[in-house]
C-alpha positions, 0 to 999 in steps of 0.5 A: 866759745865759737864753733869751728863752723862759725870760724869757717863762716865768719872768718874766711869770707870774701867781702859783702853779704856772701853767706855761702862761701868757704865750704859752708852751705845753706843746707848746713846753716839754715837747716830745720833740724836745728830749730826755727832759727837754724844753726845758731853757730852760723850767725854773728847777730849783725851782718850774718843772721838767719833772716838775712842769709836764710829767709826760711828754714832749709828742708832736705828734699831727699836722702842724699841731701839729708845725709850731706847736711845732717849734724851730729850736734843735734844728737843729744850731746855736744862732742865737747861734752859727750857725758850729757848723752849718759848711757842712751848712746850705748843703748842706741849703738847696741840696738844698731848692732844687735837688731839692725832690722829695727835700728840699722836698715832702710826701715829704721824710724823713731817708731821702730828704733826708740833707742836712737830716737831718744838721742834725736828724732832725726838720728833714725832718719839719718840711719835710714837715709845712709842705708837707702843711699848705700843700697843704690846701684848708682850714687845719686850724687856722683859728681860735684857739678851734678850736686850743684845743679840740683840746687838743693844746697843753694850755696855750692858744695858737693853732696856726700856719696854713700858707699861701703859693703861691710860698713857705710862710708861717706865720700865728699868731693872737694869743692869751693871752700873745701881744700880736700876730698874726704872719706870717712865712716858714716857713723863716726860722730866726731872727727869723721862727721866734722870732716865731711860736714865742714871740710876741716878738723880743729882748724885753730890747732892746724894753724898753730902747727903750721906756724912751725912747719915750713915748706919742705919741713917734716912732721910726725903725726902720732895717732893720725886717725883718718887725717884731720891733721895729716892732710892740711899739714902735708899740703902745707909742707909741700911735695918735698916735705914729709908728714909721717902719720901713724894710725894703729887700727887697720880700717882707720889706717886704710881710710887715712891712706885713702884720704892722702891718696885721693888728695894727691899728697906726695908728702903724706907717709902713712904707717900701720903702727902704734908708737911706744917704747918697745916693739910688741904686738897687742891684741885689741878690739876692732873699732865698731864702724857699723854703729854710731860711735867715736872711732878716733878714741880707740886705744892701744893701752890697757886702760884709759880714763874714759871710754865714752863713745868708744864703740867696739866691734859687735861680734867681738872681733880683735886685731893685732896692733904692732907697736914700734919705737919711733927711734927704731923706725925712722932716721930723719934728717930734720923734724920740725913738729910732733903732734901726739894724740895716742889715748893715754900712751903718750908717755911711752911714745915719748920715751921711744922717741927720745933720741929723735927729739933730742937730735932735732928739737921739734915743737911738740903738741901733745894731748896729755891724758894726765893733765888736769888744769894748767897748774898740773905737772904731769909725768909727760911734762916732767919727762920733757923737762929732762929733754930740755923742754918747757911746756905750757897750756895754750889757754895760758896764752889766751888760745882757749880753743886748743885742747893739748899741751904745747912743748918746745925747747927752753932755748926756743921759748922767745922764738916760739911765742913770737911765731904764735903772735904772728899767726894769721889765724884761719879761724879765731884762736880764742 
C-alpha cells in the first residue's frame, strides 16, 4: 500500500525529474532518520529514487529544521498499526507528563528519557527541539522566504514555527505545493503531524467527498478534529458554499477554528458541539496535549473499542461537552455530503439527524465502529436502510485506501458509482 507521502510526490508532479514539488521536500524524503536510503515511501524505484533525487542523506542543521522534517512514522509504530507500540507509548507519555525535567524539556535526551528513547532514538531529540524552539523569544523561521533562503530544505516549503504557552504548537505557513497554512499541536502523532508534514490528510477520501460536493454545496463534518477534511472541503465548496464542522473538545475546536480563519475560508462554519440523539451535557477528560498521543481519537461516549494512543490530561482536568441533535440545530436548504467520524457515537448521531437526512438525501461517509469486514451488517447500516440508503465498503469498489463506509440513497446508486468512476484522483485510490 502506498503512503500519502508517495501520493503527493509521485502523483502530482509536473514533468521532468522534479523531486521537490507539491509541498514535499528533500528534508522529508532524504532524511537520515529513515536510514541510509531515506524515506522509502518517496521512491517509485524507476525515475524517482534516493540516488537520483538525494545523492546523500539529509541531516537537519538546527532544531527548526529537525522539527520541520521529523516524522512520527519512525517512532516504533505505524499510525495504521499502532498496536505495535504496546505499552511503550504509554510509558513515554506518562514520563513526559510526570517528569518533564527528564522527558519534556530542553534537556531531554535518550539518556535522560529512556522511556521515549525506546520508541525511537530520534523522539527525545524532537521533544528537546520542540521545547528549545518554543522557548525562543523570536521564532527562527518567522516567514516562508526566510526559511527558503536558509537552503536547508533544498526544495522549498516553509519551516514549522513552534509556539505555545501551556502546550507546544506548530504553525507551518502555506508554500509551493501546500494549499493551506496549518496549525497543530506539536505532540499530535497522527492527524496533526501529517497536516504539518505533508499539508494534507487522507487525500483519497477528500477526493471522494469532493466528487459529491459541488461549488456552492453544503457539507456536514461531524468529528472535524482540527480540519483535515473541513479545510479542503471548504475551499472546494467556494465562498458561497457551507461546511458545518463539529468538534466537541474545546482546545481542538479552537485549533479547528484558527485553521479556518488563517486560511480565509468563508464557507467554514465551526461548532463547539458533539452530535447525538438528545441534548445533554457530558463530563469528559480533556485531551492531554503536553505529551505524545492521538487527540483525534478523543471520545464523548462512555466507552470505545480501543483507547490506544488516546492520552488524557495529566492533571485529570475534565471539560463539559455539549451534545446536540443536528435536526434541532441546523435548518439547511440543501445538504450534499456528510462525513462522520465520532468515535463510536455514529448511531446516535444519525438518529439525531434523521429528518435532515431524509429531507436532503446526502451522500454519507461514516466511520462505523461496529464494522468488521465488508460482509458485516451493523446497526448503522440497518438504520440507514430504513432511511432508504444502501451502504458499501469502498474496498469492494477497489478503493483500498478508504477507511470508512460509503452510504447513499438507493435510488442514486448508479449516479454515485458513475461519479466515483470519473474522479480525477489527486493520489492513487488503490
